[in-house]
VMD Tcl script that draws the C-alpha trace (Angstrom):
set ca {
  {145.62 104.08 79.04}
  {147.85 103.96 75.97}
  {147.31 106.54 73.23}
  {144.48 105.75 70.83}
  {143.50 102.74 72.96}
  {140.60 103.44 75.33}
  {140.99 100.16 77.19}
  {138.93 99.69 80.33}
  {140.47 96.47 81.63}
  {144.02 95.23 81.26}
  {144.96 91.64 82.06}
  {148.59 91.85 83.16}
  {150.79 88.76 83.62}
  {153.16 88.88 86.58}
  {156.36 86.90 87.27}
  {155.98 83.28 88.34}
  {159.13 83.51 90.43}
  {161.91 85.78 89.23}
  {160.75 89.39 89.65}
  {162.62 90.42 86.50}
  {160.27 88.34 84.34}
  {157.85 91.20 83.71}
  {157.65 93.31 80.57}
  {158.44 97.02 80.36}
  {154.93 97.55 79.04}
  {153.38 95.78 82.03}
  {155.25 97.98 84.49}
  {154.31 101.09 82.53}
  {150.61 100.19 82.43}
  {150.47 99.33 86.11}
  {151.75 102.84 86.81}
  {149.01 104.38 84.66}
  {145.75 102.62 85.51}
  {143.40 103.98 88.15}
  {143.27 100.80 90.22}
  {144.99 97.41 90.34}
  {142.91 94.32 91.13}
  {145.08 91.77 92.91}
  {144.49 88.16 93.93}
  {146.48 88.72 97.14}
  {147.32 92.33 97.91}
  {150.18 91.29 100.21}
  {151.88 89.20 97.53}
  {151.28 91.75 94.79}
  {152.37 94.55 97.10}
  {155.92 93.17 97.09}
  {156.06 93.22 93.30}
  {154.61 96.71 93.05}
  {157.01 98.01 95.70}
  {159.94 96.50 93.78}
  {158.95 98.49 90.68}
  {157.87 101.59 92.60}
  {154.28 101.30 91.44}
  {152.04 103.34 93.70}
  {148.45 102.72 92.67}
  {145.38 101.75 94.72}
  {145.20 98.00 95.27}
  {141.90 96.16 95.55}
  {141.44 92.52 96.48}
  {139.95 90.35 93.73}
  {140.10 86.60 94.26}
  {138.14 83.38 93.87}
  {136.17 83.97 97.07}
  {134.85 87.43 96.22}
  {134.85 87.60 92.42}
  {131.18 86.62 91.99}
  {129.94 89.47 94.15}
  {132.57 91.95 92.89}
  {132.14 91.66 89.13}
  {129.00 93.76 88.67}
  {130.35 96.59 90.82}
  {133.69 96.64 89.02}
  {132.03 96.71 85.61}
  {129.93 99.68 86.66}
  {133.02 101.53 87.79}
  {134.76 100.89 84.48}
  {131.67 102.05 82.58}
  {132.00 105.34 84.46}
  {135.56 105.78 83.24}
  {137.90 104.00 85.64}
  {140.71 101.98 84.10}
  {141.74 98.79 85.84}
  {144.50 96.19 85.67}
  {143.93 92.65 86.88}
  {146.91 90.72 88.20}
  {147.24 87.44 90.07}
  {149.86 86.16 92.49}
  {151.84 84.76 89.56}
  {151.32 84.23 85.86}
  {148.54 85.25 83.51}
  {145.08 86.12 84.91}
  {142.43 83.57 83.99}
  {144.84 80.63 83.67}
  {143.81 78.58 86.73}
  {143.36 81.92 88.47}
  {140.52 84.48 88.76}
  {139.77 86.48 85.63}
  {137.24 84.70 83.44}
  {134.13 86.07 85.16}
  {135.32 89.68 84.98}
  {136.38 89.33 81.35}
  {133.04 87.80 80.37}
  {131.05 90.50 82.19}
  {133.20 93.27 80.72}
  {132.67 91.97 77.20}
  {128.92 91.74 77.78}
  {128.96 95.36 78.95}
  {130.76 96.51 75.81}
  {133.97 97.38 77.58}
  {137.33 97.09 75.84}
  {139.84 94.58 77.19}
  {143.52 94.03 76.50}
  {145.57 91.03 77.64}
  {149.31 91.59 77.69}
  {151.69 88.76 76.78}
  {153.85 87.52 79.59}
  {154.69 84.89 82.13}
  {152.67 81.72 82.59}
  {154.03 78.60 84.26}
  {152.90 75.87 81.87}
  {154.76 77.17 78.79}
  {158.36 76.84 80.08}
  {157.45 73.54 81.77}
  {156.06 72.16 78.51}
  {158.96 73.35 76.38}
  {161.72 72.04 78.64}
  {159.97 68.72 79.35}
  {161.36 67.18 76.19}
  {157.90 65.93 75.27}
  {156.16 66.83 71.99}
  {154.80 70.38 72.18}
  {153.47 70.90 68.66}
  {150.08 69.80 70.00}
  {149.13 69.72 73.67}
  {146.19 69.99 76.04}
  {146.20 72.15 79.17}
  {144.17 70.54 81.97}
  {145.04 72.84 84.86}
  {144.14 71.25 88.20}
  {142.41 67.88 88.16}
  {139.14 67.69 90.14}
  {140.00 66.99 93.77}
  {137.20 64.49 94.34}
  {134.08 64.30 92.21}
  {134.83 63.49 88.60}
  {138.55 62.92 89.14}
  {138.69 59.26 88.09}
  {136.29 59.86 85.21}
  {138.58 62.61 83.94}
  {141.63 60.35 84.18}
  {139.81 57.60 82.28}
  {139.14 60.04 79.46}
  {142.69 61.41 79.46}
  {144.13 57.89 79.27}
  {143.13 57.97 75.59}
  {144.52 61.46 74.94}
  {147.26 61.40 72.29}
  {148.50 64.94 72.83}
  {150.96 65.95 75.54}
  {149.04 66.86 78.71}
  {149.87 69.68 81.10}
  {148.62 69.82 84.69}
  {149.04 72.10 87.68}
  {149.50 70.33 91.00}
  {150.25 71.03 94.65}
  {153.19 69.44 96.48}
  {151.04 67.45 98.92}
  {148.93 65.97 96.12}
  {151.65 65.16 93.58}
  {152.31 61.54 94.56}
  {148.57 60.83 94.62}
  {148.22 62.21 91.11}
  {151.27 60.32 89.82}
  {149.97 57.10 91.37}
  {146.52 57.51 89.84}
  {148.03 58.36 86.45}
  {150.16 55.22 86.69}
  {146.95 53.26 87.25}
  {145.12 54.79 84.29}
  {147.97 55.64 81.88}
  {150.41 52.81 82.62}
  {153.62 52.76 84.64}
  {155.88 53.41 81.65}
  {154.18 56.64 80.56}
  {156.84 59.37 80.46}
  {156.36 62.62 82.37}
  {158.22 65.65 83.70}
  {157.72 67.42 87.02}
  {158.76 71.09 87.07}
  {158.82 73.11 90.24}
  {160.00 76.53 91.37}
  {160.27 77.66 87.76}
  {162.51 80.72 87.23}
  {163.62 80.62 90.87}
  {167.03 79.72 92.32}
  {165.95 76.17 93.15}
  {164.23 75.42 89.84}
  {164.02 71.68 89.23}
  {162.85 69.61 86.28}
  {162.69 65.86 86.90}
  {161.96 63.59 83.94}
  {161.16 59.88 83.88}
  {158.38 57.32 83.78}
  {155.47 57.65 86.18}
  {156.90 54.79 88.24}
  {160.32 56.45 88.41}
  {158.81 59.77 89.46}
  {156.74 58.12 92.19}
  {159.89 56.48 93.54}
  {161.90 59.71 93.34}
  {159.37 61.89 95.12}
  {158.67 59.19 97.69}
  {162.13 59.89 99.07}
  {162.52 63.51 97.98}
  {159.70 65.60 99.48}
  {159.18 68.85 97.66}
  {157.80 72.34 98.07}
  {156.71 75.03 95.67}
  {154.31 75.31 92.76}
  {154.35 72.36 90.37}
  {153.68 71.82 86.67}
  {153.29 68.20 85.62}
  {153.73 67.40 81.92}
  {152.68 63.92 80.77}
  {153.19 62.26 77.41}
  {150.10 61.40 75.40}
  {149.09 57.89 74.45}
  {151.22 56.38 71.70}
}
mol new
graphics top color blue
foreach p $ca { graphics top sphere $p radius 0.5 }
foreach p [lrange $ca 0 end-1] q [lrange $ca 1 end] { graphics top cylinder $p $q radius 0.2 }
display resetview
């Protein structure tokens, strides 16, 4: 959509909380593309309304992406320009996006990913843990392969970054205590960029104790120190 840049698919990061955390370029592009692919059209609709973006919205999420990819690629090959956004953050980072990007590349389409918001970066930086080298793990497996993954990560020397849900946080902290040791330092960040942003730092044992008596809500990023 930009001059001299015949891009077919834009990957556009959206705010992880504060609606002002979006770039001027992102707003401009969302006003130019032919269609916006959104993980949840209701959630994205609020953002687009806030910035007076009036473009067709189409649902694109984890439950329909496999059957949608081929059709979307064909539409872009015929000239449509599209922007992919998720509920929050950068598309493809623990959110839908990879399959469409891979198929678009295979079809010879041009793709552009804009820089912008993603939850794990501010959580990592303000954790106080080393961030010169780190590993992003996203969500741990819920069942199969979970303990095997933790056994492997127990030997990881780099800082580790995880996404977690409120109802599963204590389980994860408890299992990490078992595999990593109770004195391993970590930081739990929630509601990043929002009014009630909170960053709680301590050992795994201290965090388990804290959240045992302080139930929480909101999206969570868990940053854990690597093995010394």
